[in-house]
C-alpha positions in Angstrom: -21.2 -2.3 0.1 -23.8 -1.0 -2.3 -25.0 1.8 0.0 -21.4 3.2 0.2 -20.9 3.0 -3.6 -24.2 4.7 -4.2 -23.2 7.6 -2.0 -19.9 7.7 -3.9 -21.8 8.1 -7.2 -23.9 10.9 -5.8 -20.7 12.7 -4.5 -19.2 12.2 -8.0 -22.2 13.9 -9.6 -21.8 16.9 -7.2 -18.1 17.2 -8.1 -18.8 17.0 -11.8 -21.3 19.8 -11.5 -18.8 22.0 -9.6 -16.2 21.3 -12.2 -18.6 22.3 -15.0 -19.3 25.6 -13.2 -15.6 26.5 -12.8 -14.4 25.3 -16.1 -15.0 28.5 -18.0 -13.3 30.6 -15.3 -10.2 28.4 -15.6 -10.1 28.0 -19.3 -8.3 31.4 -19.9 -5.9 31.0 -17.0 -2.2 30.9 -17.7 -0.4 27.5 -17.8 0.5 26.3 -14.4 4.1 26.3 -13.3 5.0 23.2 -11.3 7.0 22.9 -8.1 8.4 19.6 -6.6 8.1 19.8 -2.9 10.5 17.7 -0.7 8.4 16.7 2.3 11.5 15.3 4.1 14.3 17.9 3.5 16.8 15.7 5.4 16.8 13.2 2.5 19.7 14.1 0.1 18.7 15.6 -3.2 20.8 12.9 -5.0 18.6 10.1 -3.6 17.3 8.0 -6.5 13.7 8.1 -5.3 13.7 11.9 -5.0 15.4 12.3 -8.4 12.9 10.0 -10.1 9.9 11.9 -8.6 11.4 15.2 -9.5 11.8 14.1 -13.1 8.1 13.0 -13.1 7.2 16.5 -11.7 9.1 18.0 -14.6 7.0 15.8 -17.0 3.8 17.1 -15.3 4.9 20.6 -16.0 5.2 19.7 -19.7 1.7 18.1 -19.6 0.3 21.3 -18.1 2.2 23.5 -20.5 4.0 25.4 -17.7 7.4 26.0 -16.4 9.2 23.6 -14.0 10.3 25.6 -11.0 12.6 23.0 -9.5 12.5 21.3 -6.1 11.9 23.0 -2.8 11.9 22.1 0.9 9.8 23.6 3.7 12.5 26.2 4.5 12.6 27.7 1.0 8.9 27.6 0.0 8.5 31.2 1.1 11.4 32.2 -1.1 9.8 30.5 -4.0 6.5 32.3 -3.4 8.3 35.6 -3.4 10.0 34.8 -6.7 6.7 33.9 -8.3 5.3 37.2 -7.2 7.8 39.0 -9.4 6.6 37.2 -12.5 3.8 38.9 -14.5 0.6 36.7 -14.4 2.3 34.2 -12.1 -0.1 32.4 -9.7 0.2 29.7 -7.1 2.1 26.8 -8.7 0.9 23.3 -9.2 2.6 21.2 -6.4 4.0 17.7 -6.6 4.8 16.6 -3.0 7.4 13.8 -2.6 5.1 12.1 0.0 1.6 12.3 1.3 0.9 15.6 3.0 -0.4 15.4 6.6 -3.0 18.0 7.7 -4.6 20.9 6.0 -2.1 23.4 7.3 0.7 21.9 5.2 -1.6 22.0 2.1 -2.6 25.6 2.7 1.0 26.8 3.1 1.7 25.3 -0.4 -1.4 27.1 -1.9 -3.3 23.8 -2.3 -7.1 24.4 -2.3 -8.5 21.5 -4.4 -7.6 18.5 -6.4 -6.5 20.5 -9.4 -3.7 22.1 -7.4 -1.5 19.2 -6.7 -0.5 15.6 -7.5 -0.7 13.3 -4.5 -2.8 13.2 -1.4 -3.6 14.9 1.9 -4.5 12.9 5.0 -5.7 14.0 8.5 -3.2 11.9 10.4 0.2 10.5 9.5 -0.9 6.8 10.0 -3.7 7.2 7.5 -1.0 7.4 4.7 0.5 4.0 5.8 -0.4 0.3 5.5 -1.7 0.4 9.0 -5.3 1.3 8.1 -5.7 -1.8 5.9 -6.5 -4.1 8.9 -8.4 -4.0 12.1 -7.0 -4.1 15.6 -6.8 -7.4 17.4 -9.7 -6.3 19.5 -11.5 -3.0 20.4 -9.8 -1.0 23.0 -6.2 -2.0 22.2 -3.4 0.4 21.4 -4.1 2.7 18.4 -3.1 6.2 17.4 -5.5 9.1 17.9 -8.0 9.4 15.0 -8.1 5.7 14.3 -11.3 4.6 12.6 -12.8 1.3 13.7 -15.5 1.7 11.1 -13.0 1.7 8.3 -11.5 -1.6 9.3 -15.0 -3.1 9.6 -16.1 -1.7 6.2 -13.2 -3.1 4.3 -12.7 -6.5 6.0 -14.2 -8.3 3.0 -11.9 -6.7 0.5 -8.6 -7.3 2.3 -6.8 -10.4 3.4 -7.3 -11.9 6.9 -5.0 -9.9 9.1 -4.4 -7.4 11.9 -2.6 -4.2 12.7 -0.7 -4.1 16.0 0.8 -1.1 17.8 2.0 -3.1 20.8 4.0 -6.3 21.3 1.1 -8.0 23.2 -1.3 -7.3 20.3 1.2 -8.5 17.8 1.6 -11.8 19.7 -2.1 -12.3 19.9 -2.5 -11.6 16.2 0.3 -14.0 15.2 -1.1 -16.8 17.4 -4.5 -16.5 15.5 -3.1 -16.2 12.0 -0.4 -18.9 12.2 -3.1 -21.5 12.8 -4.2 -20.7 9.2 -0.9 -20.7 7.4 2.3 -18.7 6.9 2.1 -15.0 7.9 3.6 -12.0 6.2 4.8 -9.2 8.5 5.2 -5.6 7.3 6.3 -2.3 8.8 3.5 0.1 8.4 5.6 2.8 6.8 7.8 0.6 4.6 7.5 0.9 0.8 8.5 -1.1 -2.3 8.5 -4.5 -0.6 11.1 -3.4 2.1 10.6 -4.1 5.7 8.8 -7.4 5.2 9.2 -11.0 6.4 7.4 -14.3 6.2 7.1 -16.5 9.3 5.8 -20.1 9.4 5.7 -20.7 13.1 5.8 -19.1 16.5 9.6 -19.5 16.8 10.3 -17.6 13.6 7.8 -14.9 14.7 9.5 -14.5 18.1 12.9 -14.1 16.4 11.5 -11.4 14.2 9.8 -9.6 17.1 13.0 -9.6 19.2 14.8 -7.7 16.4 12.3 -4.9 16.7 13.3 -4.1 20.3 9.6 -3.8 21.3 8.9 -0.6 19.3 5.7 -1.0 17.3 4.6 2.6 17.7 4.3 3.1 13.9 2.4 -0.2 13.5 3.1 -3.8 12.5 0.9 -5.5 9.9 0.3 -9.2 10.1 -1.7 -10.9 7.4 -2.0 -14.3 5.7 0.7 -14.9 3.1 -0.3 -16.0 -0.4 1.7 -18.2 -2.8 1.7 -18.2 -6.6 0.6 -14.6 -6.1 0.1 -11.7 -8.5 -0.1 -8.1 -7.4 -2.5 -5.9 -9.3 -2.2 -2.1 -9.5 -5.5 -0.2 -9.6 -5.5 3.6 -9.7 -6.9 6.9 -10.6 -5.1 10.2 -11.3 -6.1 13.8 -11.9 -3.7 16.4 -13.3 -5.4 19.7 -13.6 -8.6 18.9 -15.4 -7.3 15.7 -17.0 -8.5 12.4 -15.5 -7.4 8.8 -16.1 -7.7 5.5 -14.4 -5.8 2.3 -14.8 -5.6 -1.4 -14.1 -2.6 -3.6 -14.4 -0.1 -5.9 -12.7 3.2 -5.4 -11.0 6.6 -6.9 -11.9 9.2 -7.9 -9.3 12.9 -8.0 -9.8 16.1 -8.8 -7.8 18.5 -6.1 -6.8 22.3 -6.5 -6.4 21.9 -7.5 -2.8 19.6 -10.4 -3.7 16.4 -8.8 -2.4 13.2 -9.1 -4.2 11.9 -5.5 -4.9 9.5 -3.6 -7.0 10.5 -3.9 -10.7 7.8 -2.0 -12.5 4.2 -2.1 -13.6 2.2 -2.9 -16.8 -0.9 -0.7 -16.9 -4.0 -0.4 -19.1 -4.9 3.3 -18.9 -8.3 4.8 -19.8 -9.8 8.3 -19.7 -12.1 9.2 -16.8 -12.8 8.3 -13.2 -12.3 5.0 -11.3 -15.7 3.7 -12.4 -14.5 3.8 -16.0 -12.5 0.6 -15.3 -15.7 -1.4 -14.6 -16.8 -0.7 -18.2 -13.7 -2.6 -19.6 -13.7 -6.2 -20.8 -11.6 -7.4 -17.9 -10.6 -10.9 -16.9 -12.7 -12.0 -13.9 -9.8 -11.8 -11.5 -8.9 -8.2 -12.6 -12.6 -7.2 -12.3 -12.6 -8.4 -8.7 -9.4 -6.4 -8.0 -10.9 -3.3 -9.5 -14.1 -3.7 -7.4 -12.1 -4.2 -4.2 -9.9 -1.2 -4.8 -12.8 1.0 -5.6 -14.6 0.0 -2.4 -11.4 0.6 -0.3 -11.1 4.0 -2.0 -14.6 5.0 -1.1 -14.5 3.6 2.5 -11.3 5.5 3.3 -12.8 8.8 2.1 -15.9 8.2 4.2 -14.1 7.2 7.4 -11.3 9.7 7.4 -12.6 13.2 6.8 -10.0 15.5 5.4 -8.6 12.8 3.1 -8.3 14.0 -0.5 -6.2 12.6 -3.3 -5.6 13.4 -6.9 -3.4 10.3 -7.2 -4.8 7.1 -5.7 -3.1 3.7 -6.2 -4.2 0.4 -4.6 -2.1 -2.8 -4.6 -4.3 -5.9 -4.7 -2.8 -9.3 -4.2 -4.3 -12.5 -5.6 -3.1 -16.1 -5.0 -3.4 -19.2 -2.8 -3.5 -19.3 1.0 -2.1 -22.0 3.2 -5.2 -24.2 2.6 -4.9 -23.8 -1.2 -7.9 -21.5 -1.4 -7.8 -18.6 -3.9 -7.9 -15.2 -2.3 -7.9 -11.6 -3.4 -7.5 -8.5 -1.2 -6.2 -5.0 -1.1 -2.7 -4.8 0.4 -2.2 -1.1 0.7 -3.0 2.3 -0.6 -0.8 5.1 -2.0 -2.0 8.7 -2.0 1.3 10.2 -3.3 3.5 10.1 -6.4 4.8 6.6 -6.7 6.7 4.0 -8.6 4.2 3.8 -11.4 3.7 7.6 -11.7 6.1 7.9 -14.6 3.8 5.5 -16.6 0.7 7.3 -15.4 1.9 10.7 -16.6 3.2 9.4 -19.9 -0.1 7.7 -20.6 -2.0 10.9 -19.7 0.1 12.8 -22.2 -0.5 10.2 -24.9 -4.3 10.5 -24.3 -4.0 14.3 -24.5 -2.0 14.2 -27.7 -4.4 12.0 -29.6 -8.1 12.5 -28.7 -9.0 9.5 -30.9 -7.3 7.2 -28.3 -9.5 5.9 -25.6 -7.0 3.6 -24.0 -3.2 3.1 -23.9 -0.8 0.6 -22.3 2.0 2.1 -20.2 4.8 0.2 -18.6 7.6 1.1 -16.2 10.7 -1.0 -15.4 13.5 -0.7 -12.9 16.8 -2.4 -13.9 19.6 -3.1 -11.4 23.3 -3.9 -11.7 24.4 -5.4 -15.0 21.0 -5.0 -16.6 21.1 -1.3 -15.9 24.4 -1.1 -17.9 22.9 -3.2 -20.8 21.6 -0.5 -23.2 19.8 -3.2 -25.2 17.6 -3.8 -22.2 15.9 -0.4 -22.7 13.5 -0.3 -25.6 14.0 2.2 -28.4 12.0 5.3 -27.8 11.5 4.6 -24.1 11.6 7.6 -21.6 14.5 7.0 -19.2 13.5 9.0 -16.1 16.3 7.8 -13.9 19.9 6.7 -14.7 22.2 6.6 -11.8 22.8 4.6 -8.6 20.5 3.6 -5.7 21.1 4.3 -2.0 23.6 1.5 -1.8 25.7 2.7 -4.8 24.3 0.0 -7.2 23.5 1.0 -10.8 19.8 1.6 -11.4 17.9 2.6 -14.5 14.2 3.3 -14.7 12.2 3.8 -17.9 8.7 4.2 -19.2 7.2 2.9 -22.5 3.7 3.7 -23.9 1.9 1.8 -26.6 -1.6 1.9 -28.0 -4.0 -0.7 -26.5 -5.4 -3.0 -29.2 -8.8 -3.5 -27.6 -12.1 -2.7 -29.4 -12.6 1.0 -29.9 -8.9 1.8 -29.7 -6.9 2.9 -32.7 -4.4 0.0 -33.4 -2.5 2.1 -35.9 -1.6 4.9 -33.5 2.1 5.7 -33.1 3.0 6.9 -29.6 6.4 8.4 -28.9 7.5 7.9 -25.3 11.1 8.8 -25.6 13.1 12.0 -24.9 12.2 14.7 -22.4 8.6 15.2 -21.1 9.3 18.7 -20.0 
């Protein structure tokens, strides 16, 4: 682990030197306009996830001091480029993709050349953006997509939970047989997000019933890992918007939607200036320090094993709790190299740090309220930034908001007043 992190530090030094050389040439540039790019144009524009992400993109435009150009799909990107060409001094816009971009061609078409040009991530293969890469195959030589890195799975095995990724029914059965001997098993579709597409099985009968419902199609990957109880999910991340850097550590909050499903309900983050390593300088609780170290190692290993992976927004979910034998465990669940559920809080925190140079750290929270709670105006704190107010895909009322507060840790101004309400454009 040490050798990989040492190389990461050397690479960081190289990037810092490059940034210093290019800083002067960019300092006189005009403020960047911002374009929200819909990676899946078949998704309706009124989709709550797309609307939320577009509102965060608008806030990024405000942070960069540029215009918000609106949202575009693949078919109308050329039209947008032509329109920009008619504007004096207009250059390539800053891009906020709705999902992780796959391949360098997609990035080049959008004018993305480096981390300063976009908010999100680029991966060399589609599966690299999913949960699939968190675990090893059942055994070498089994089914896997082209480009699969066996080295990555080996490198990160000590920072993830015991588990496997299966791309065939036979491999899934083998994995389940081994894991069920150690306790209950959580099953997850590789491309599912926000807690969707998951199930917990306690025995072979329950697993077979789950598998039968899939009709044998595991081409996108099925993740099988030990389930933890009394669990907490930590959020560890790093963002770069233009030349501004911030990193964060915090915990997730779960809620229940109107259909009785447990879903992502928000995050409470402690956000500091600087790169990932800045988090290790904080006075963290031992469990959070473990989560940060595991996320950082996963981050470095993925970049080393999947050439072509770059990300200006990196988020890692780390779960901590008790396994079936009552042993405490901690492990990275998944990565997110795209705009995500906590991005509203991330951007609001970055703006607060920009507005007050005396602040070294802020607390940023985001919440998602369903049903009756969404209609209860007293549930939204005064001054909060509401970045979605509408209905979800099932027609249920949904409100999402962000709140930013100064962090009262040593070296942070406790008297600071941070306004997080209103528009961030």
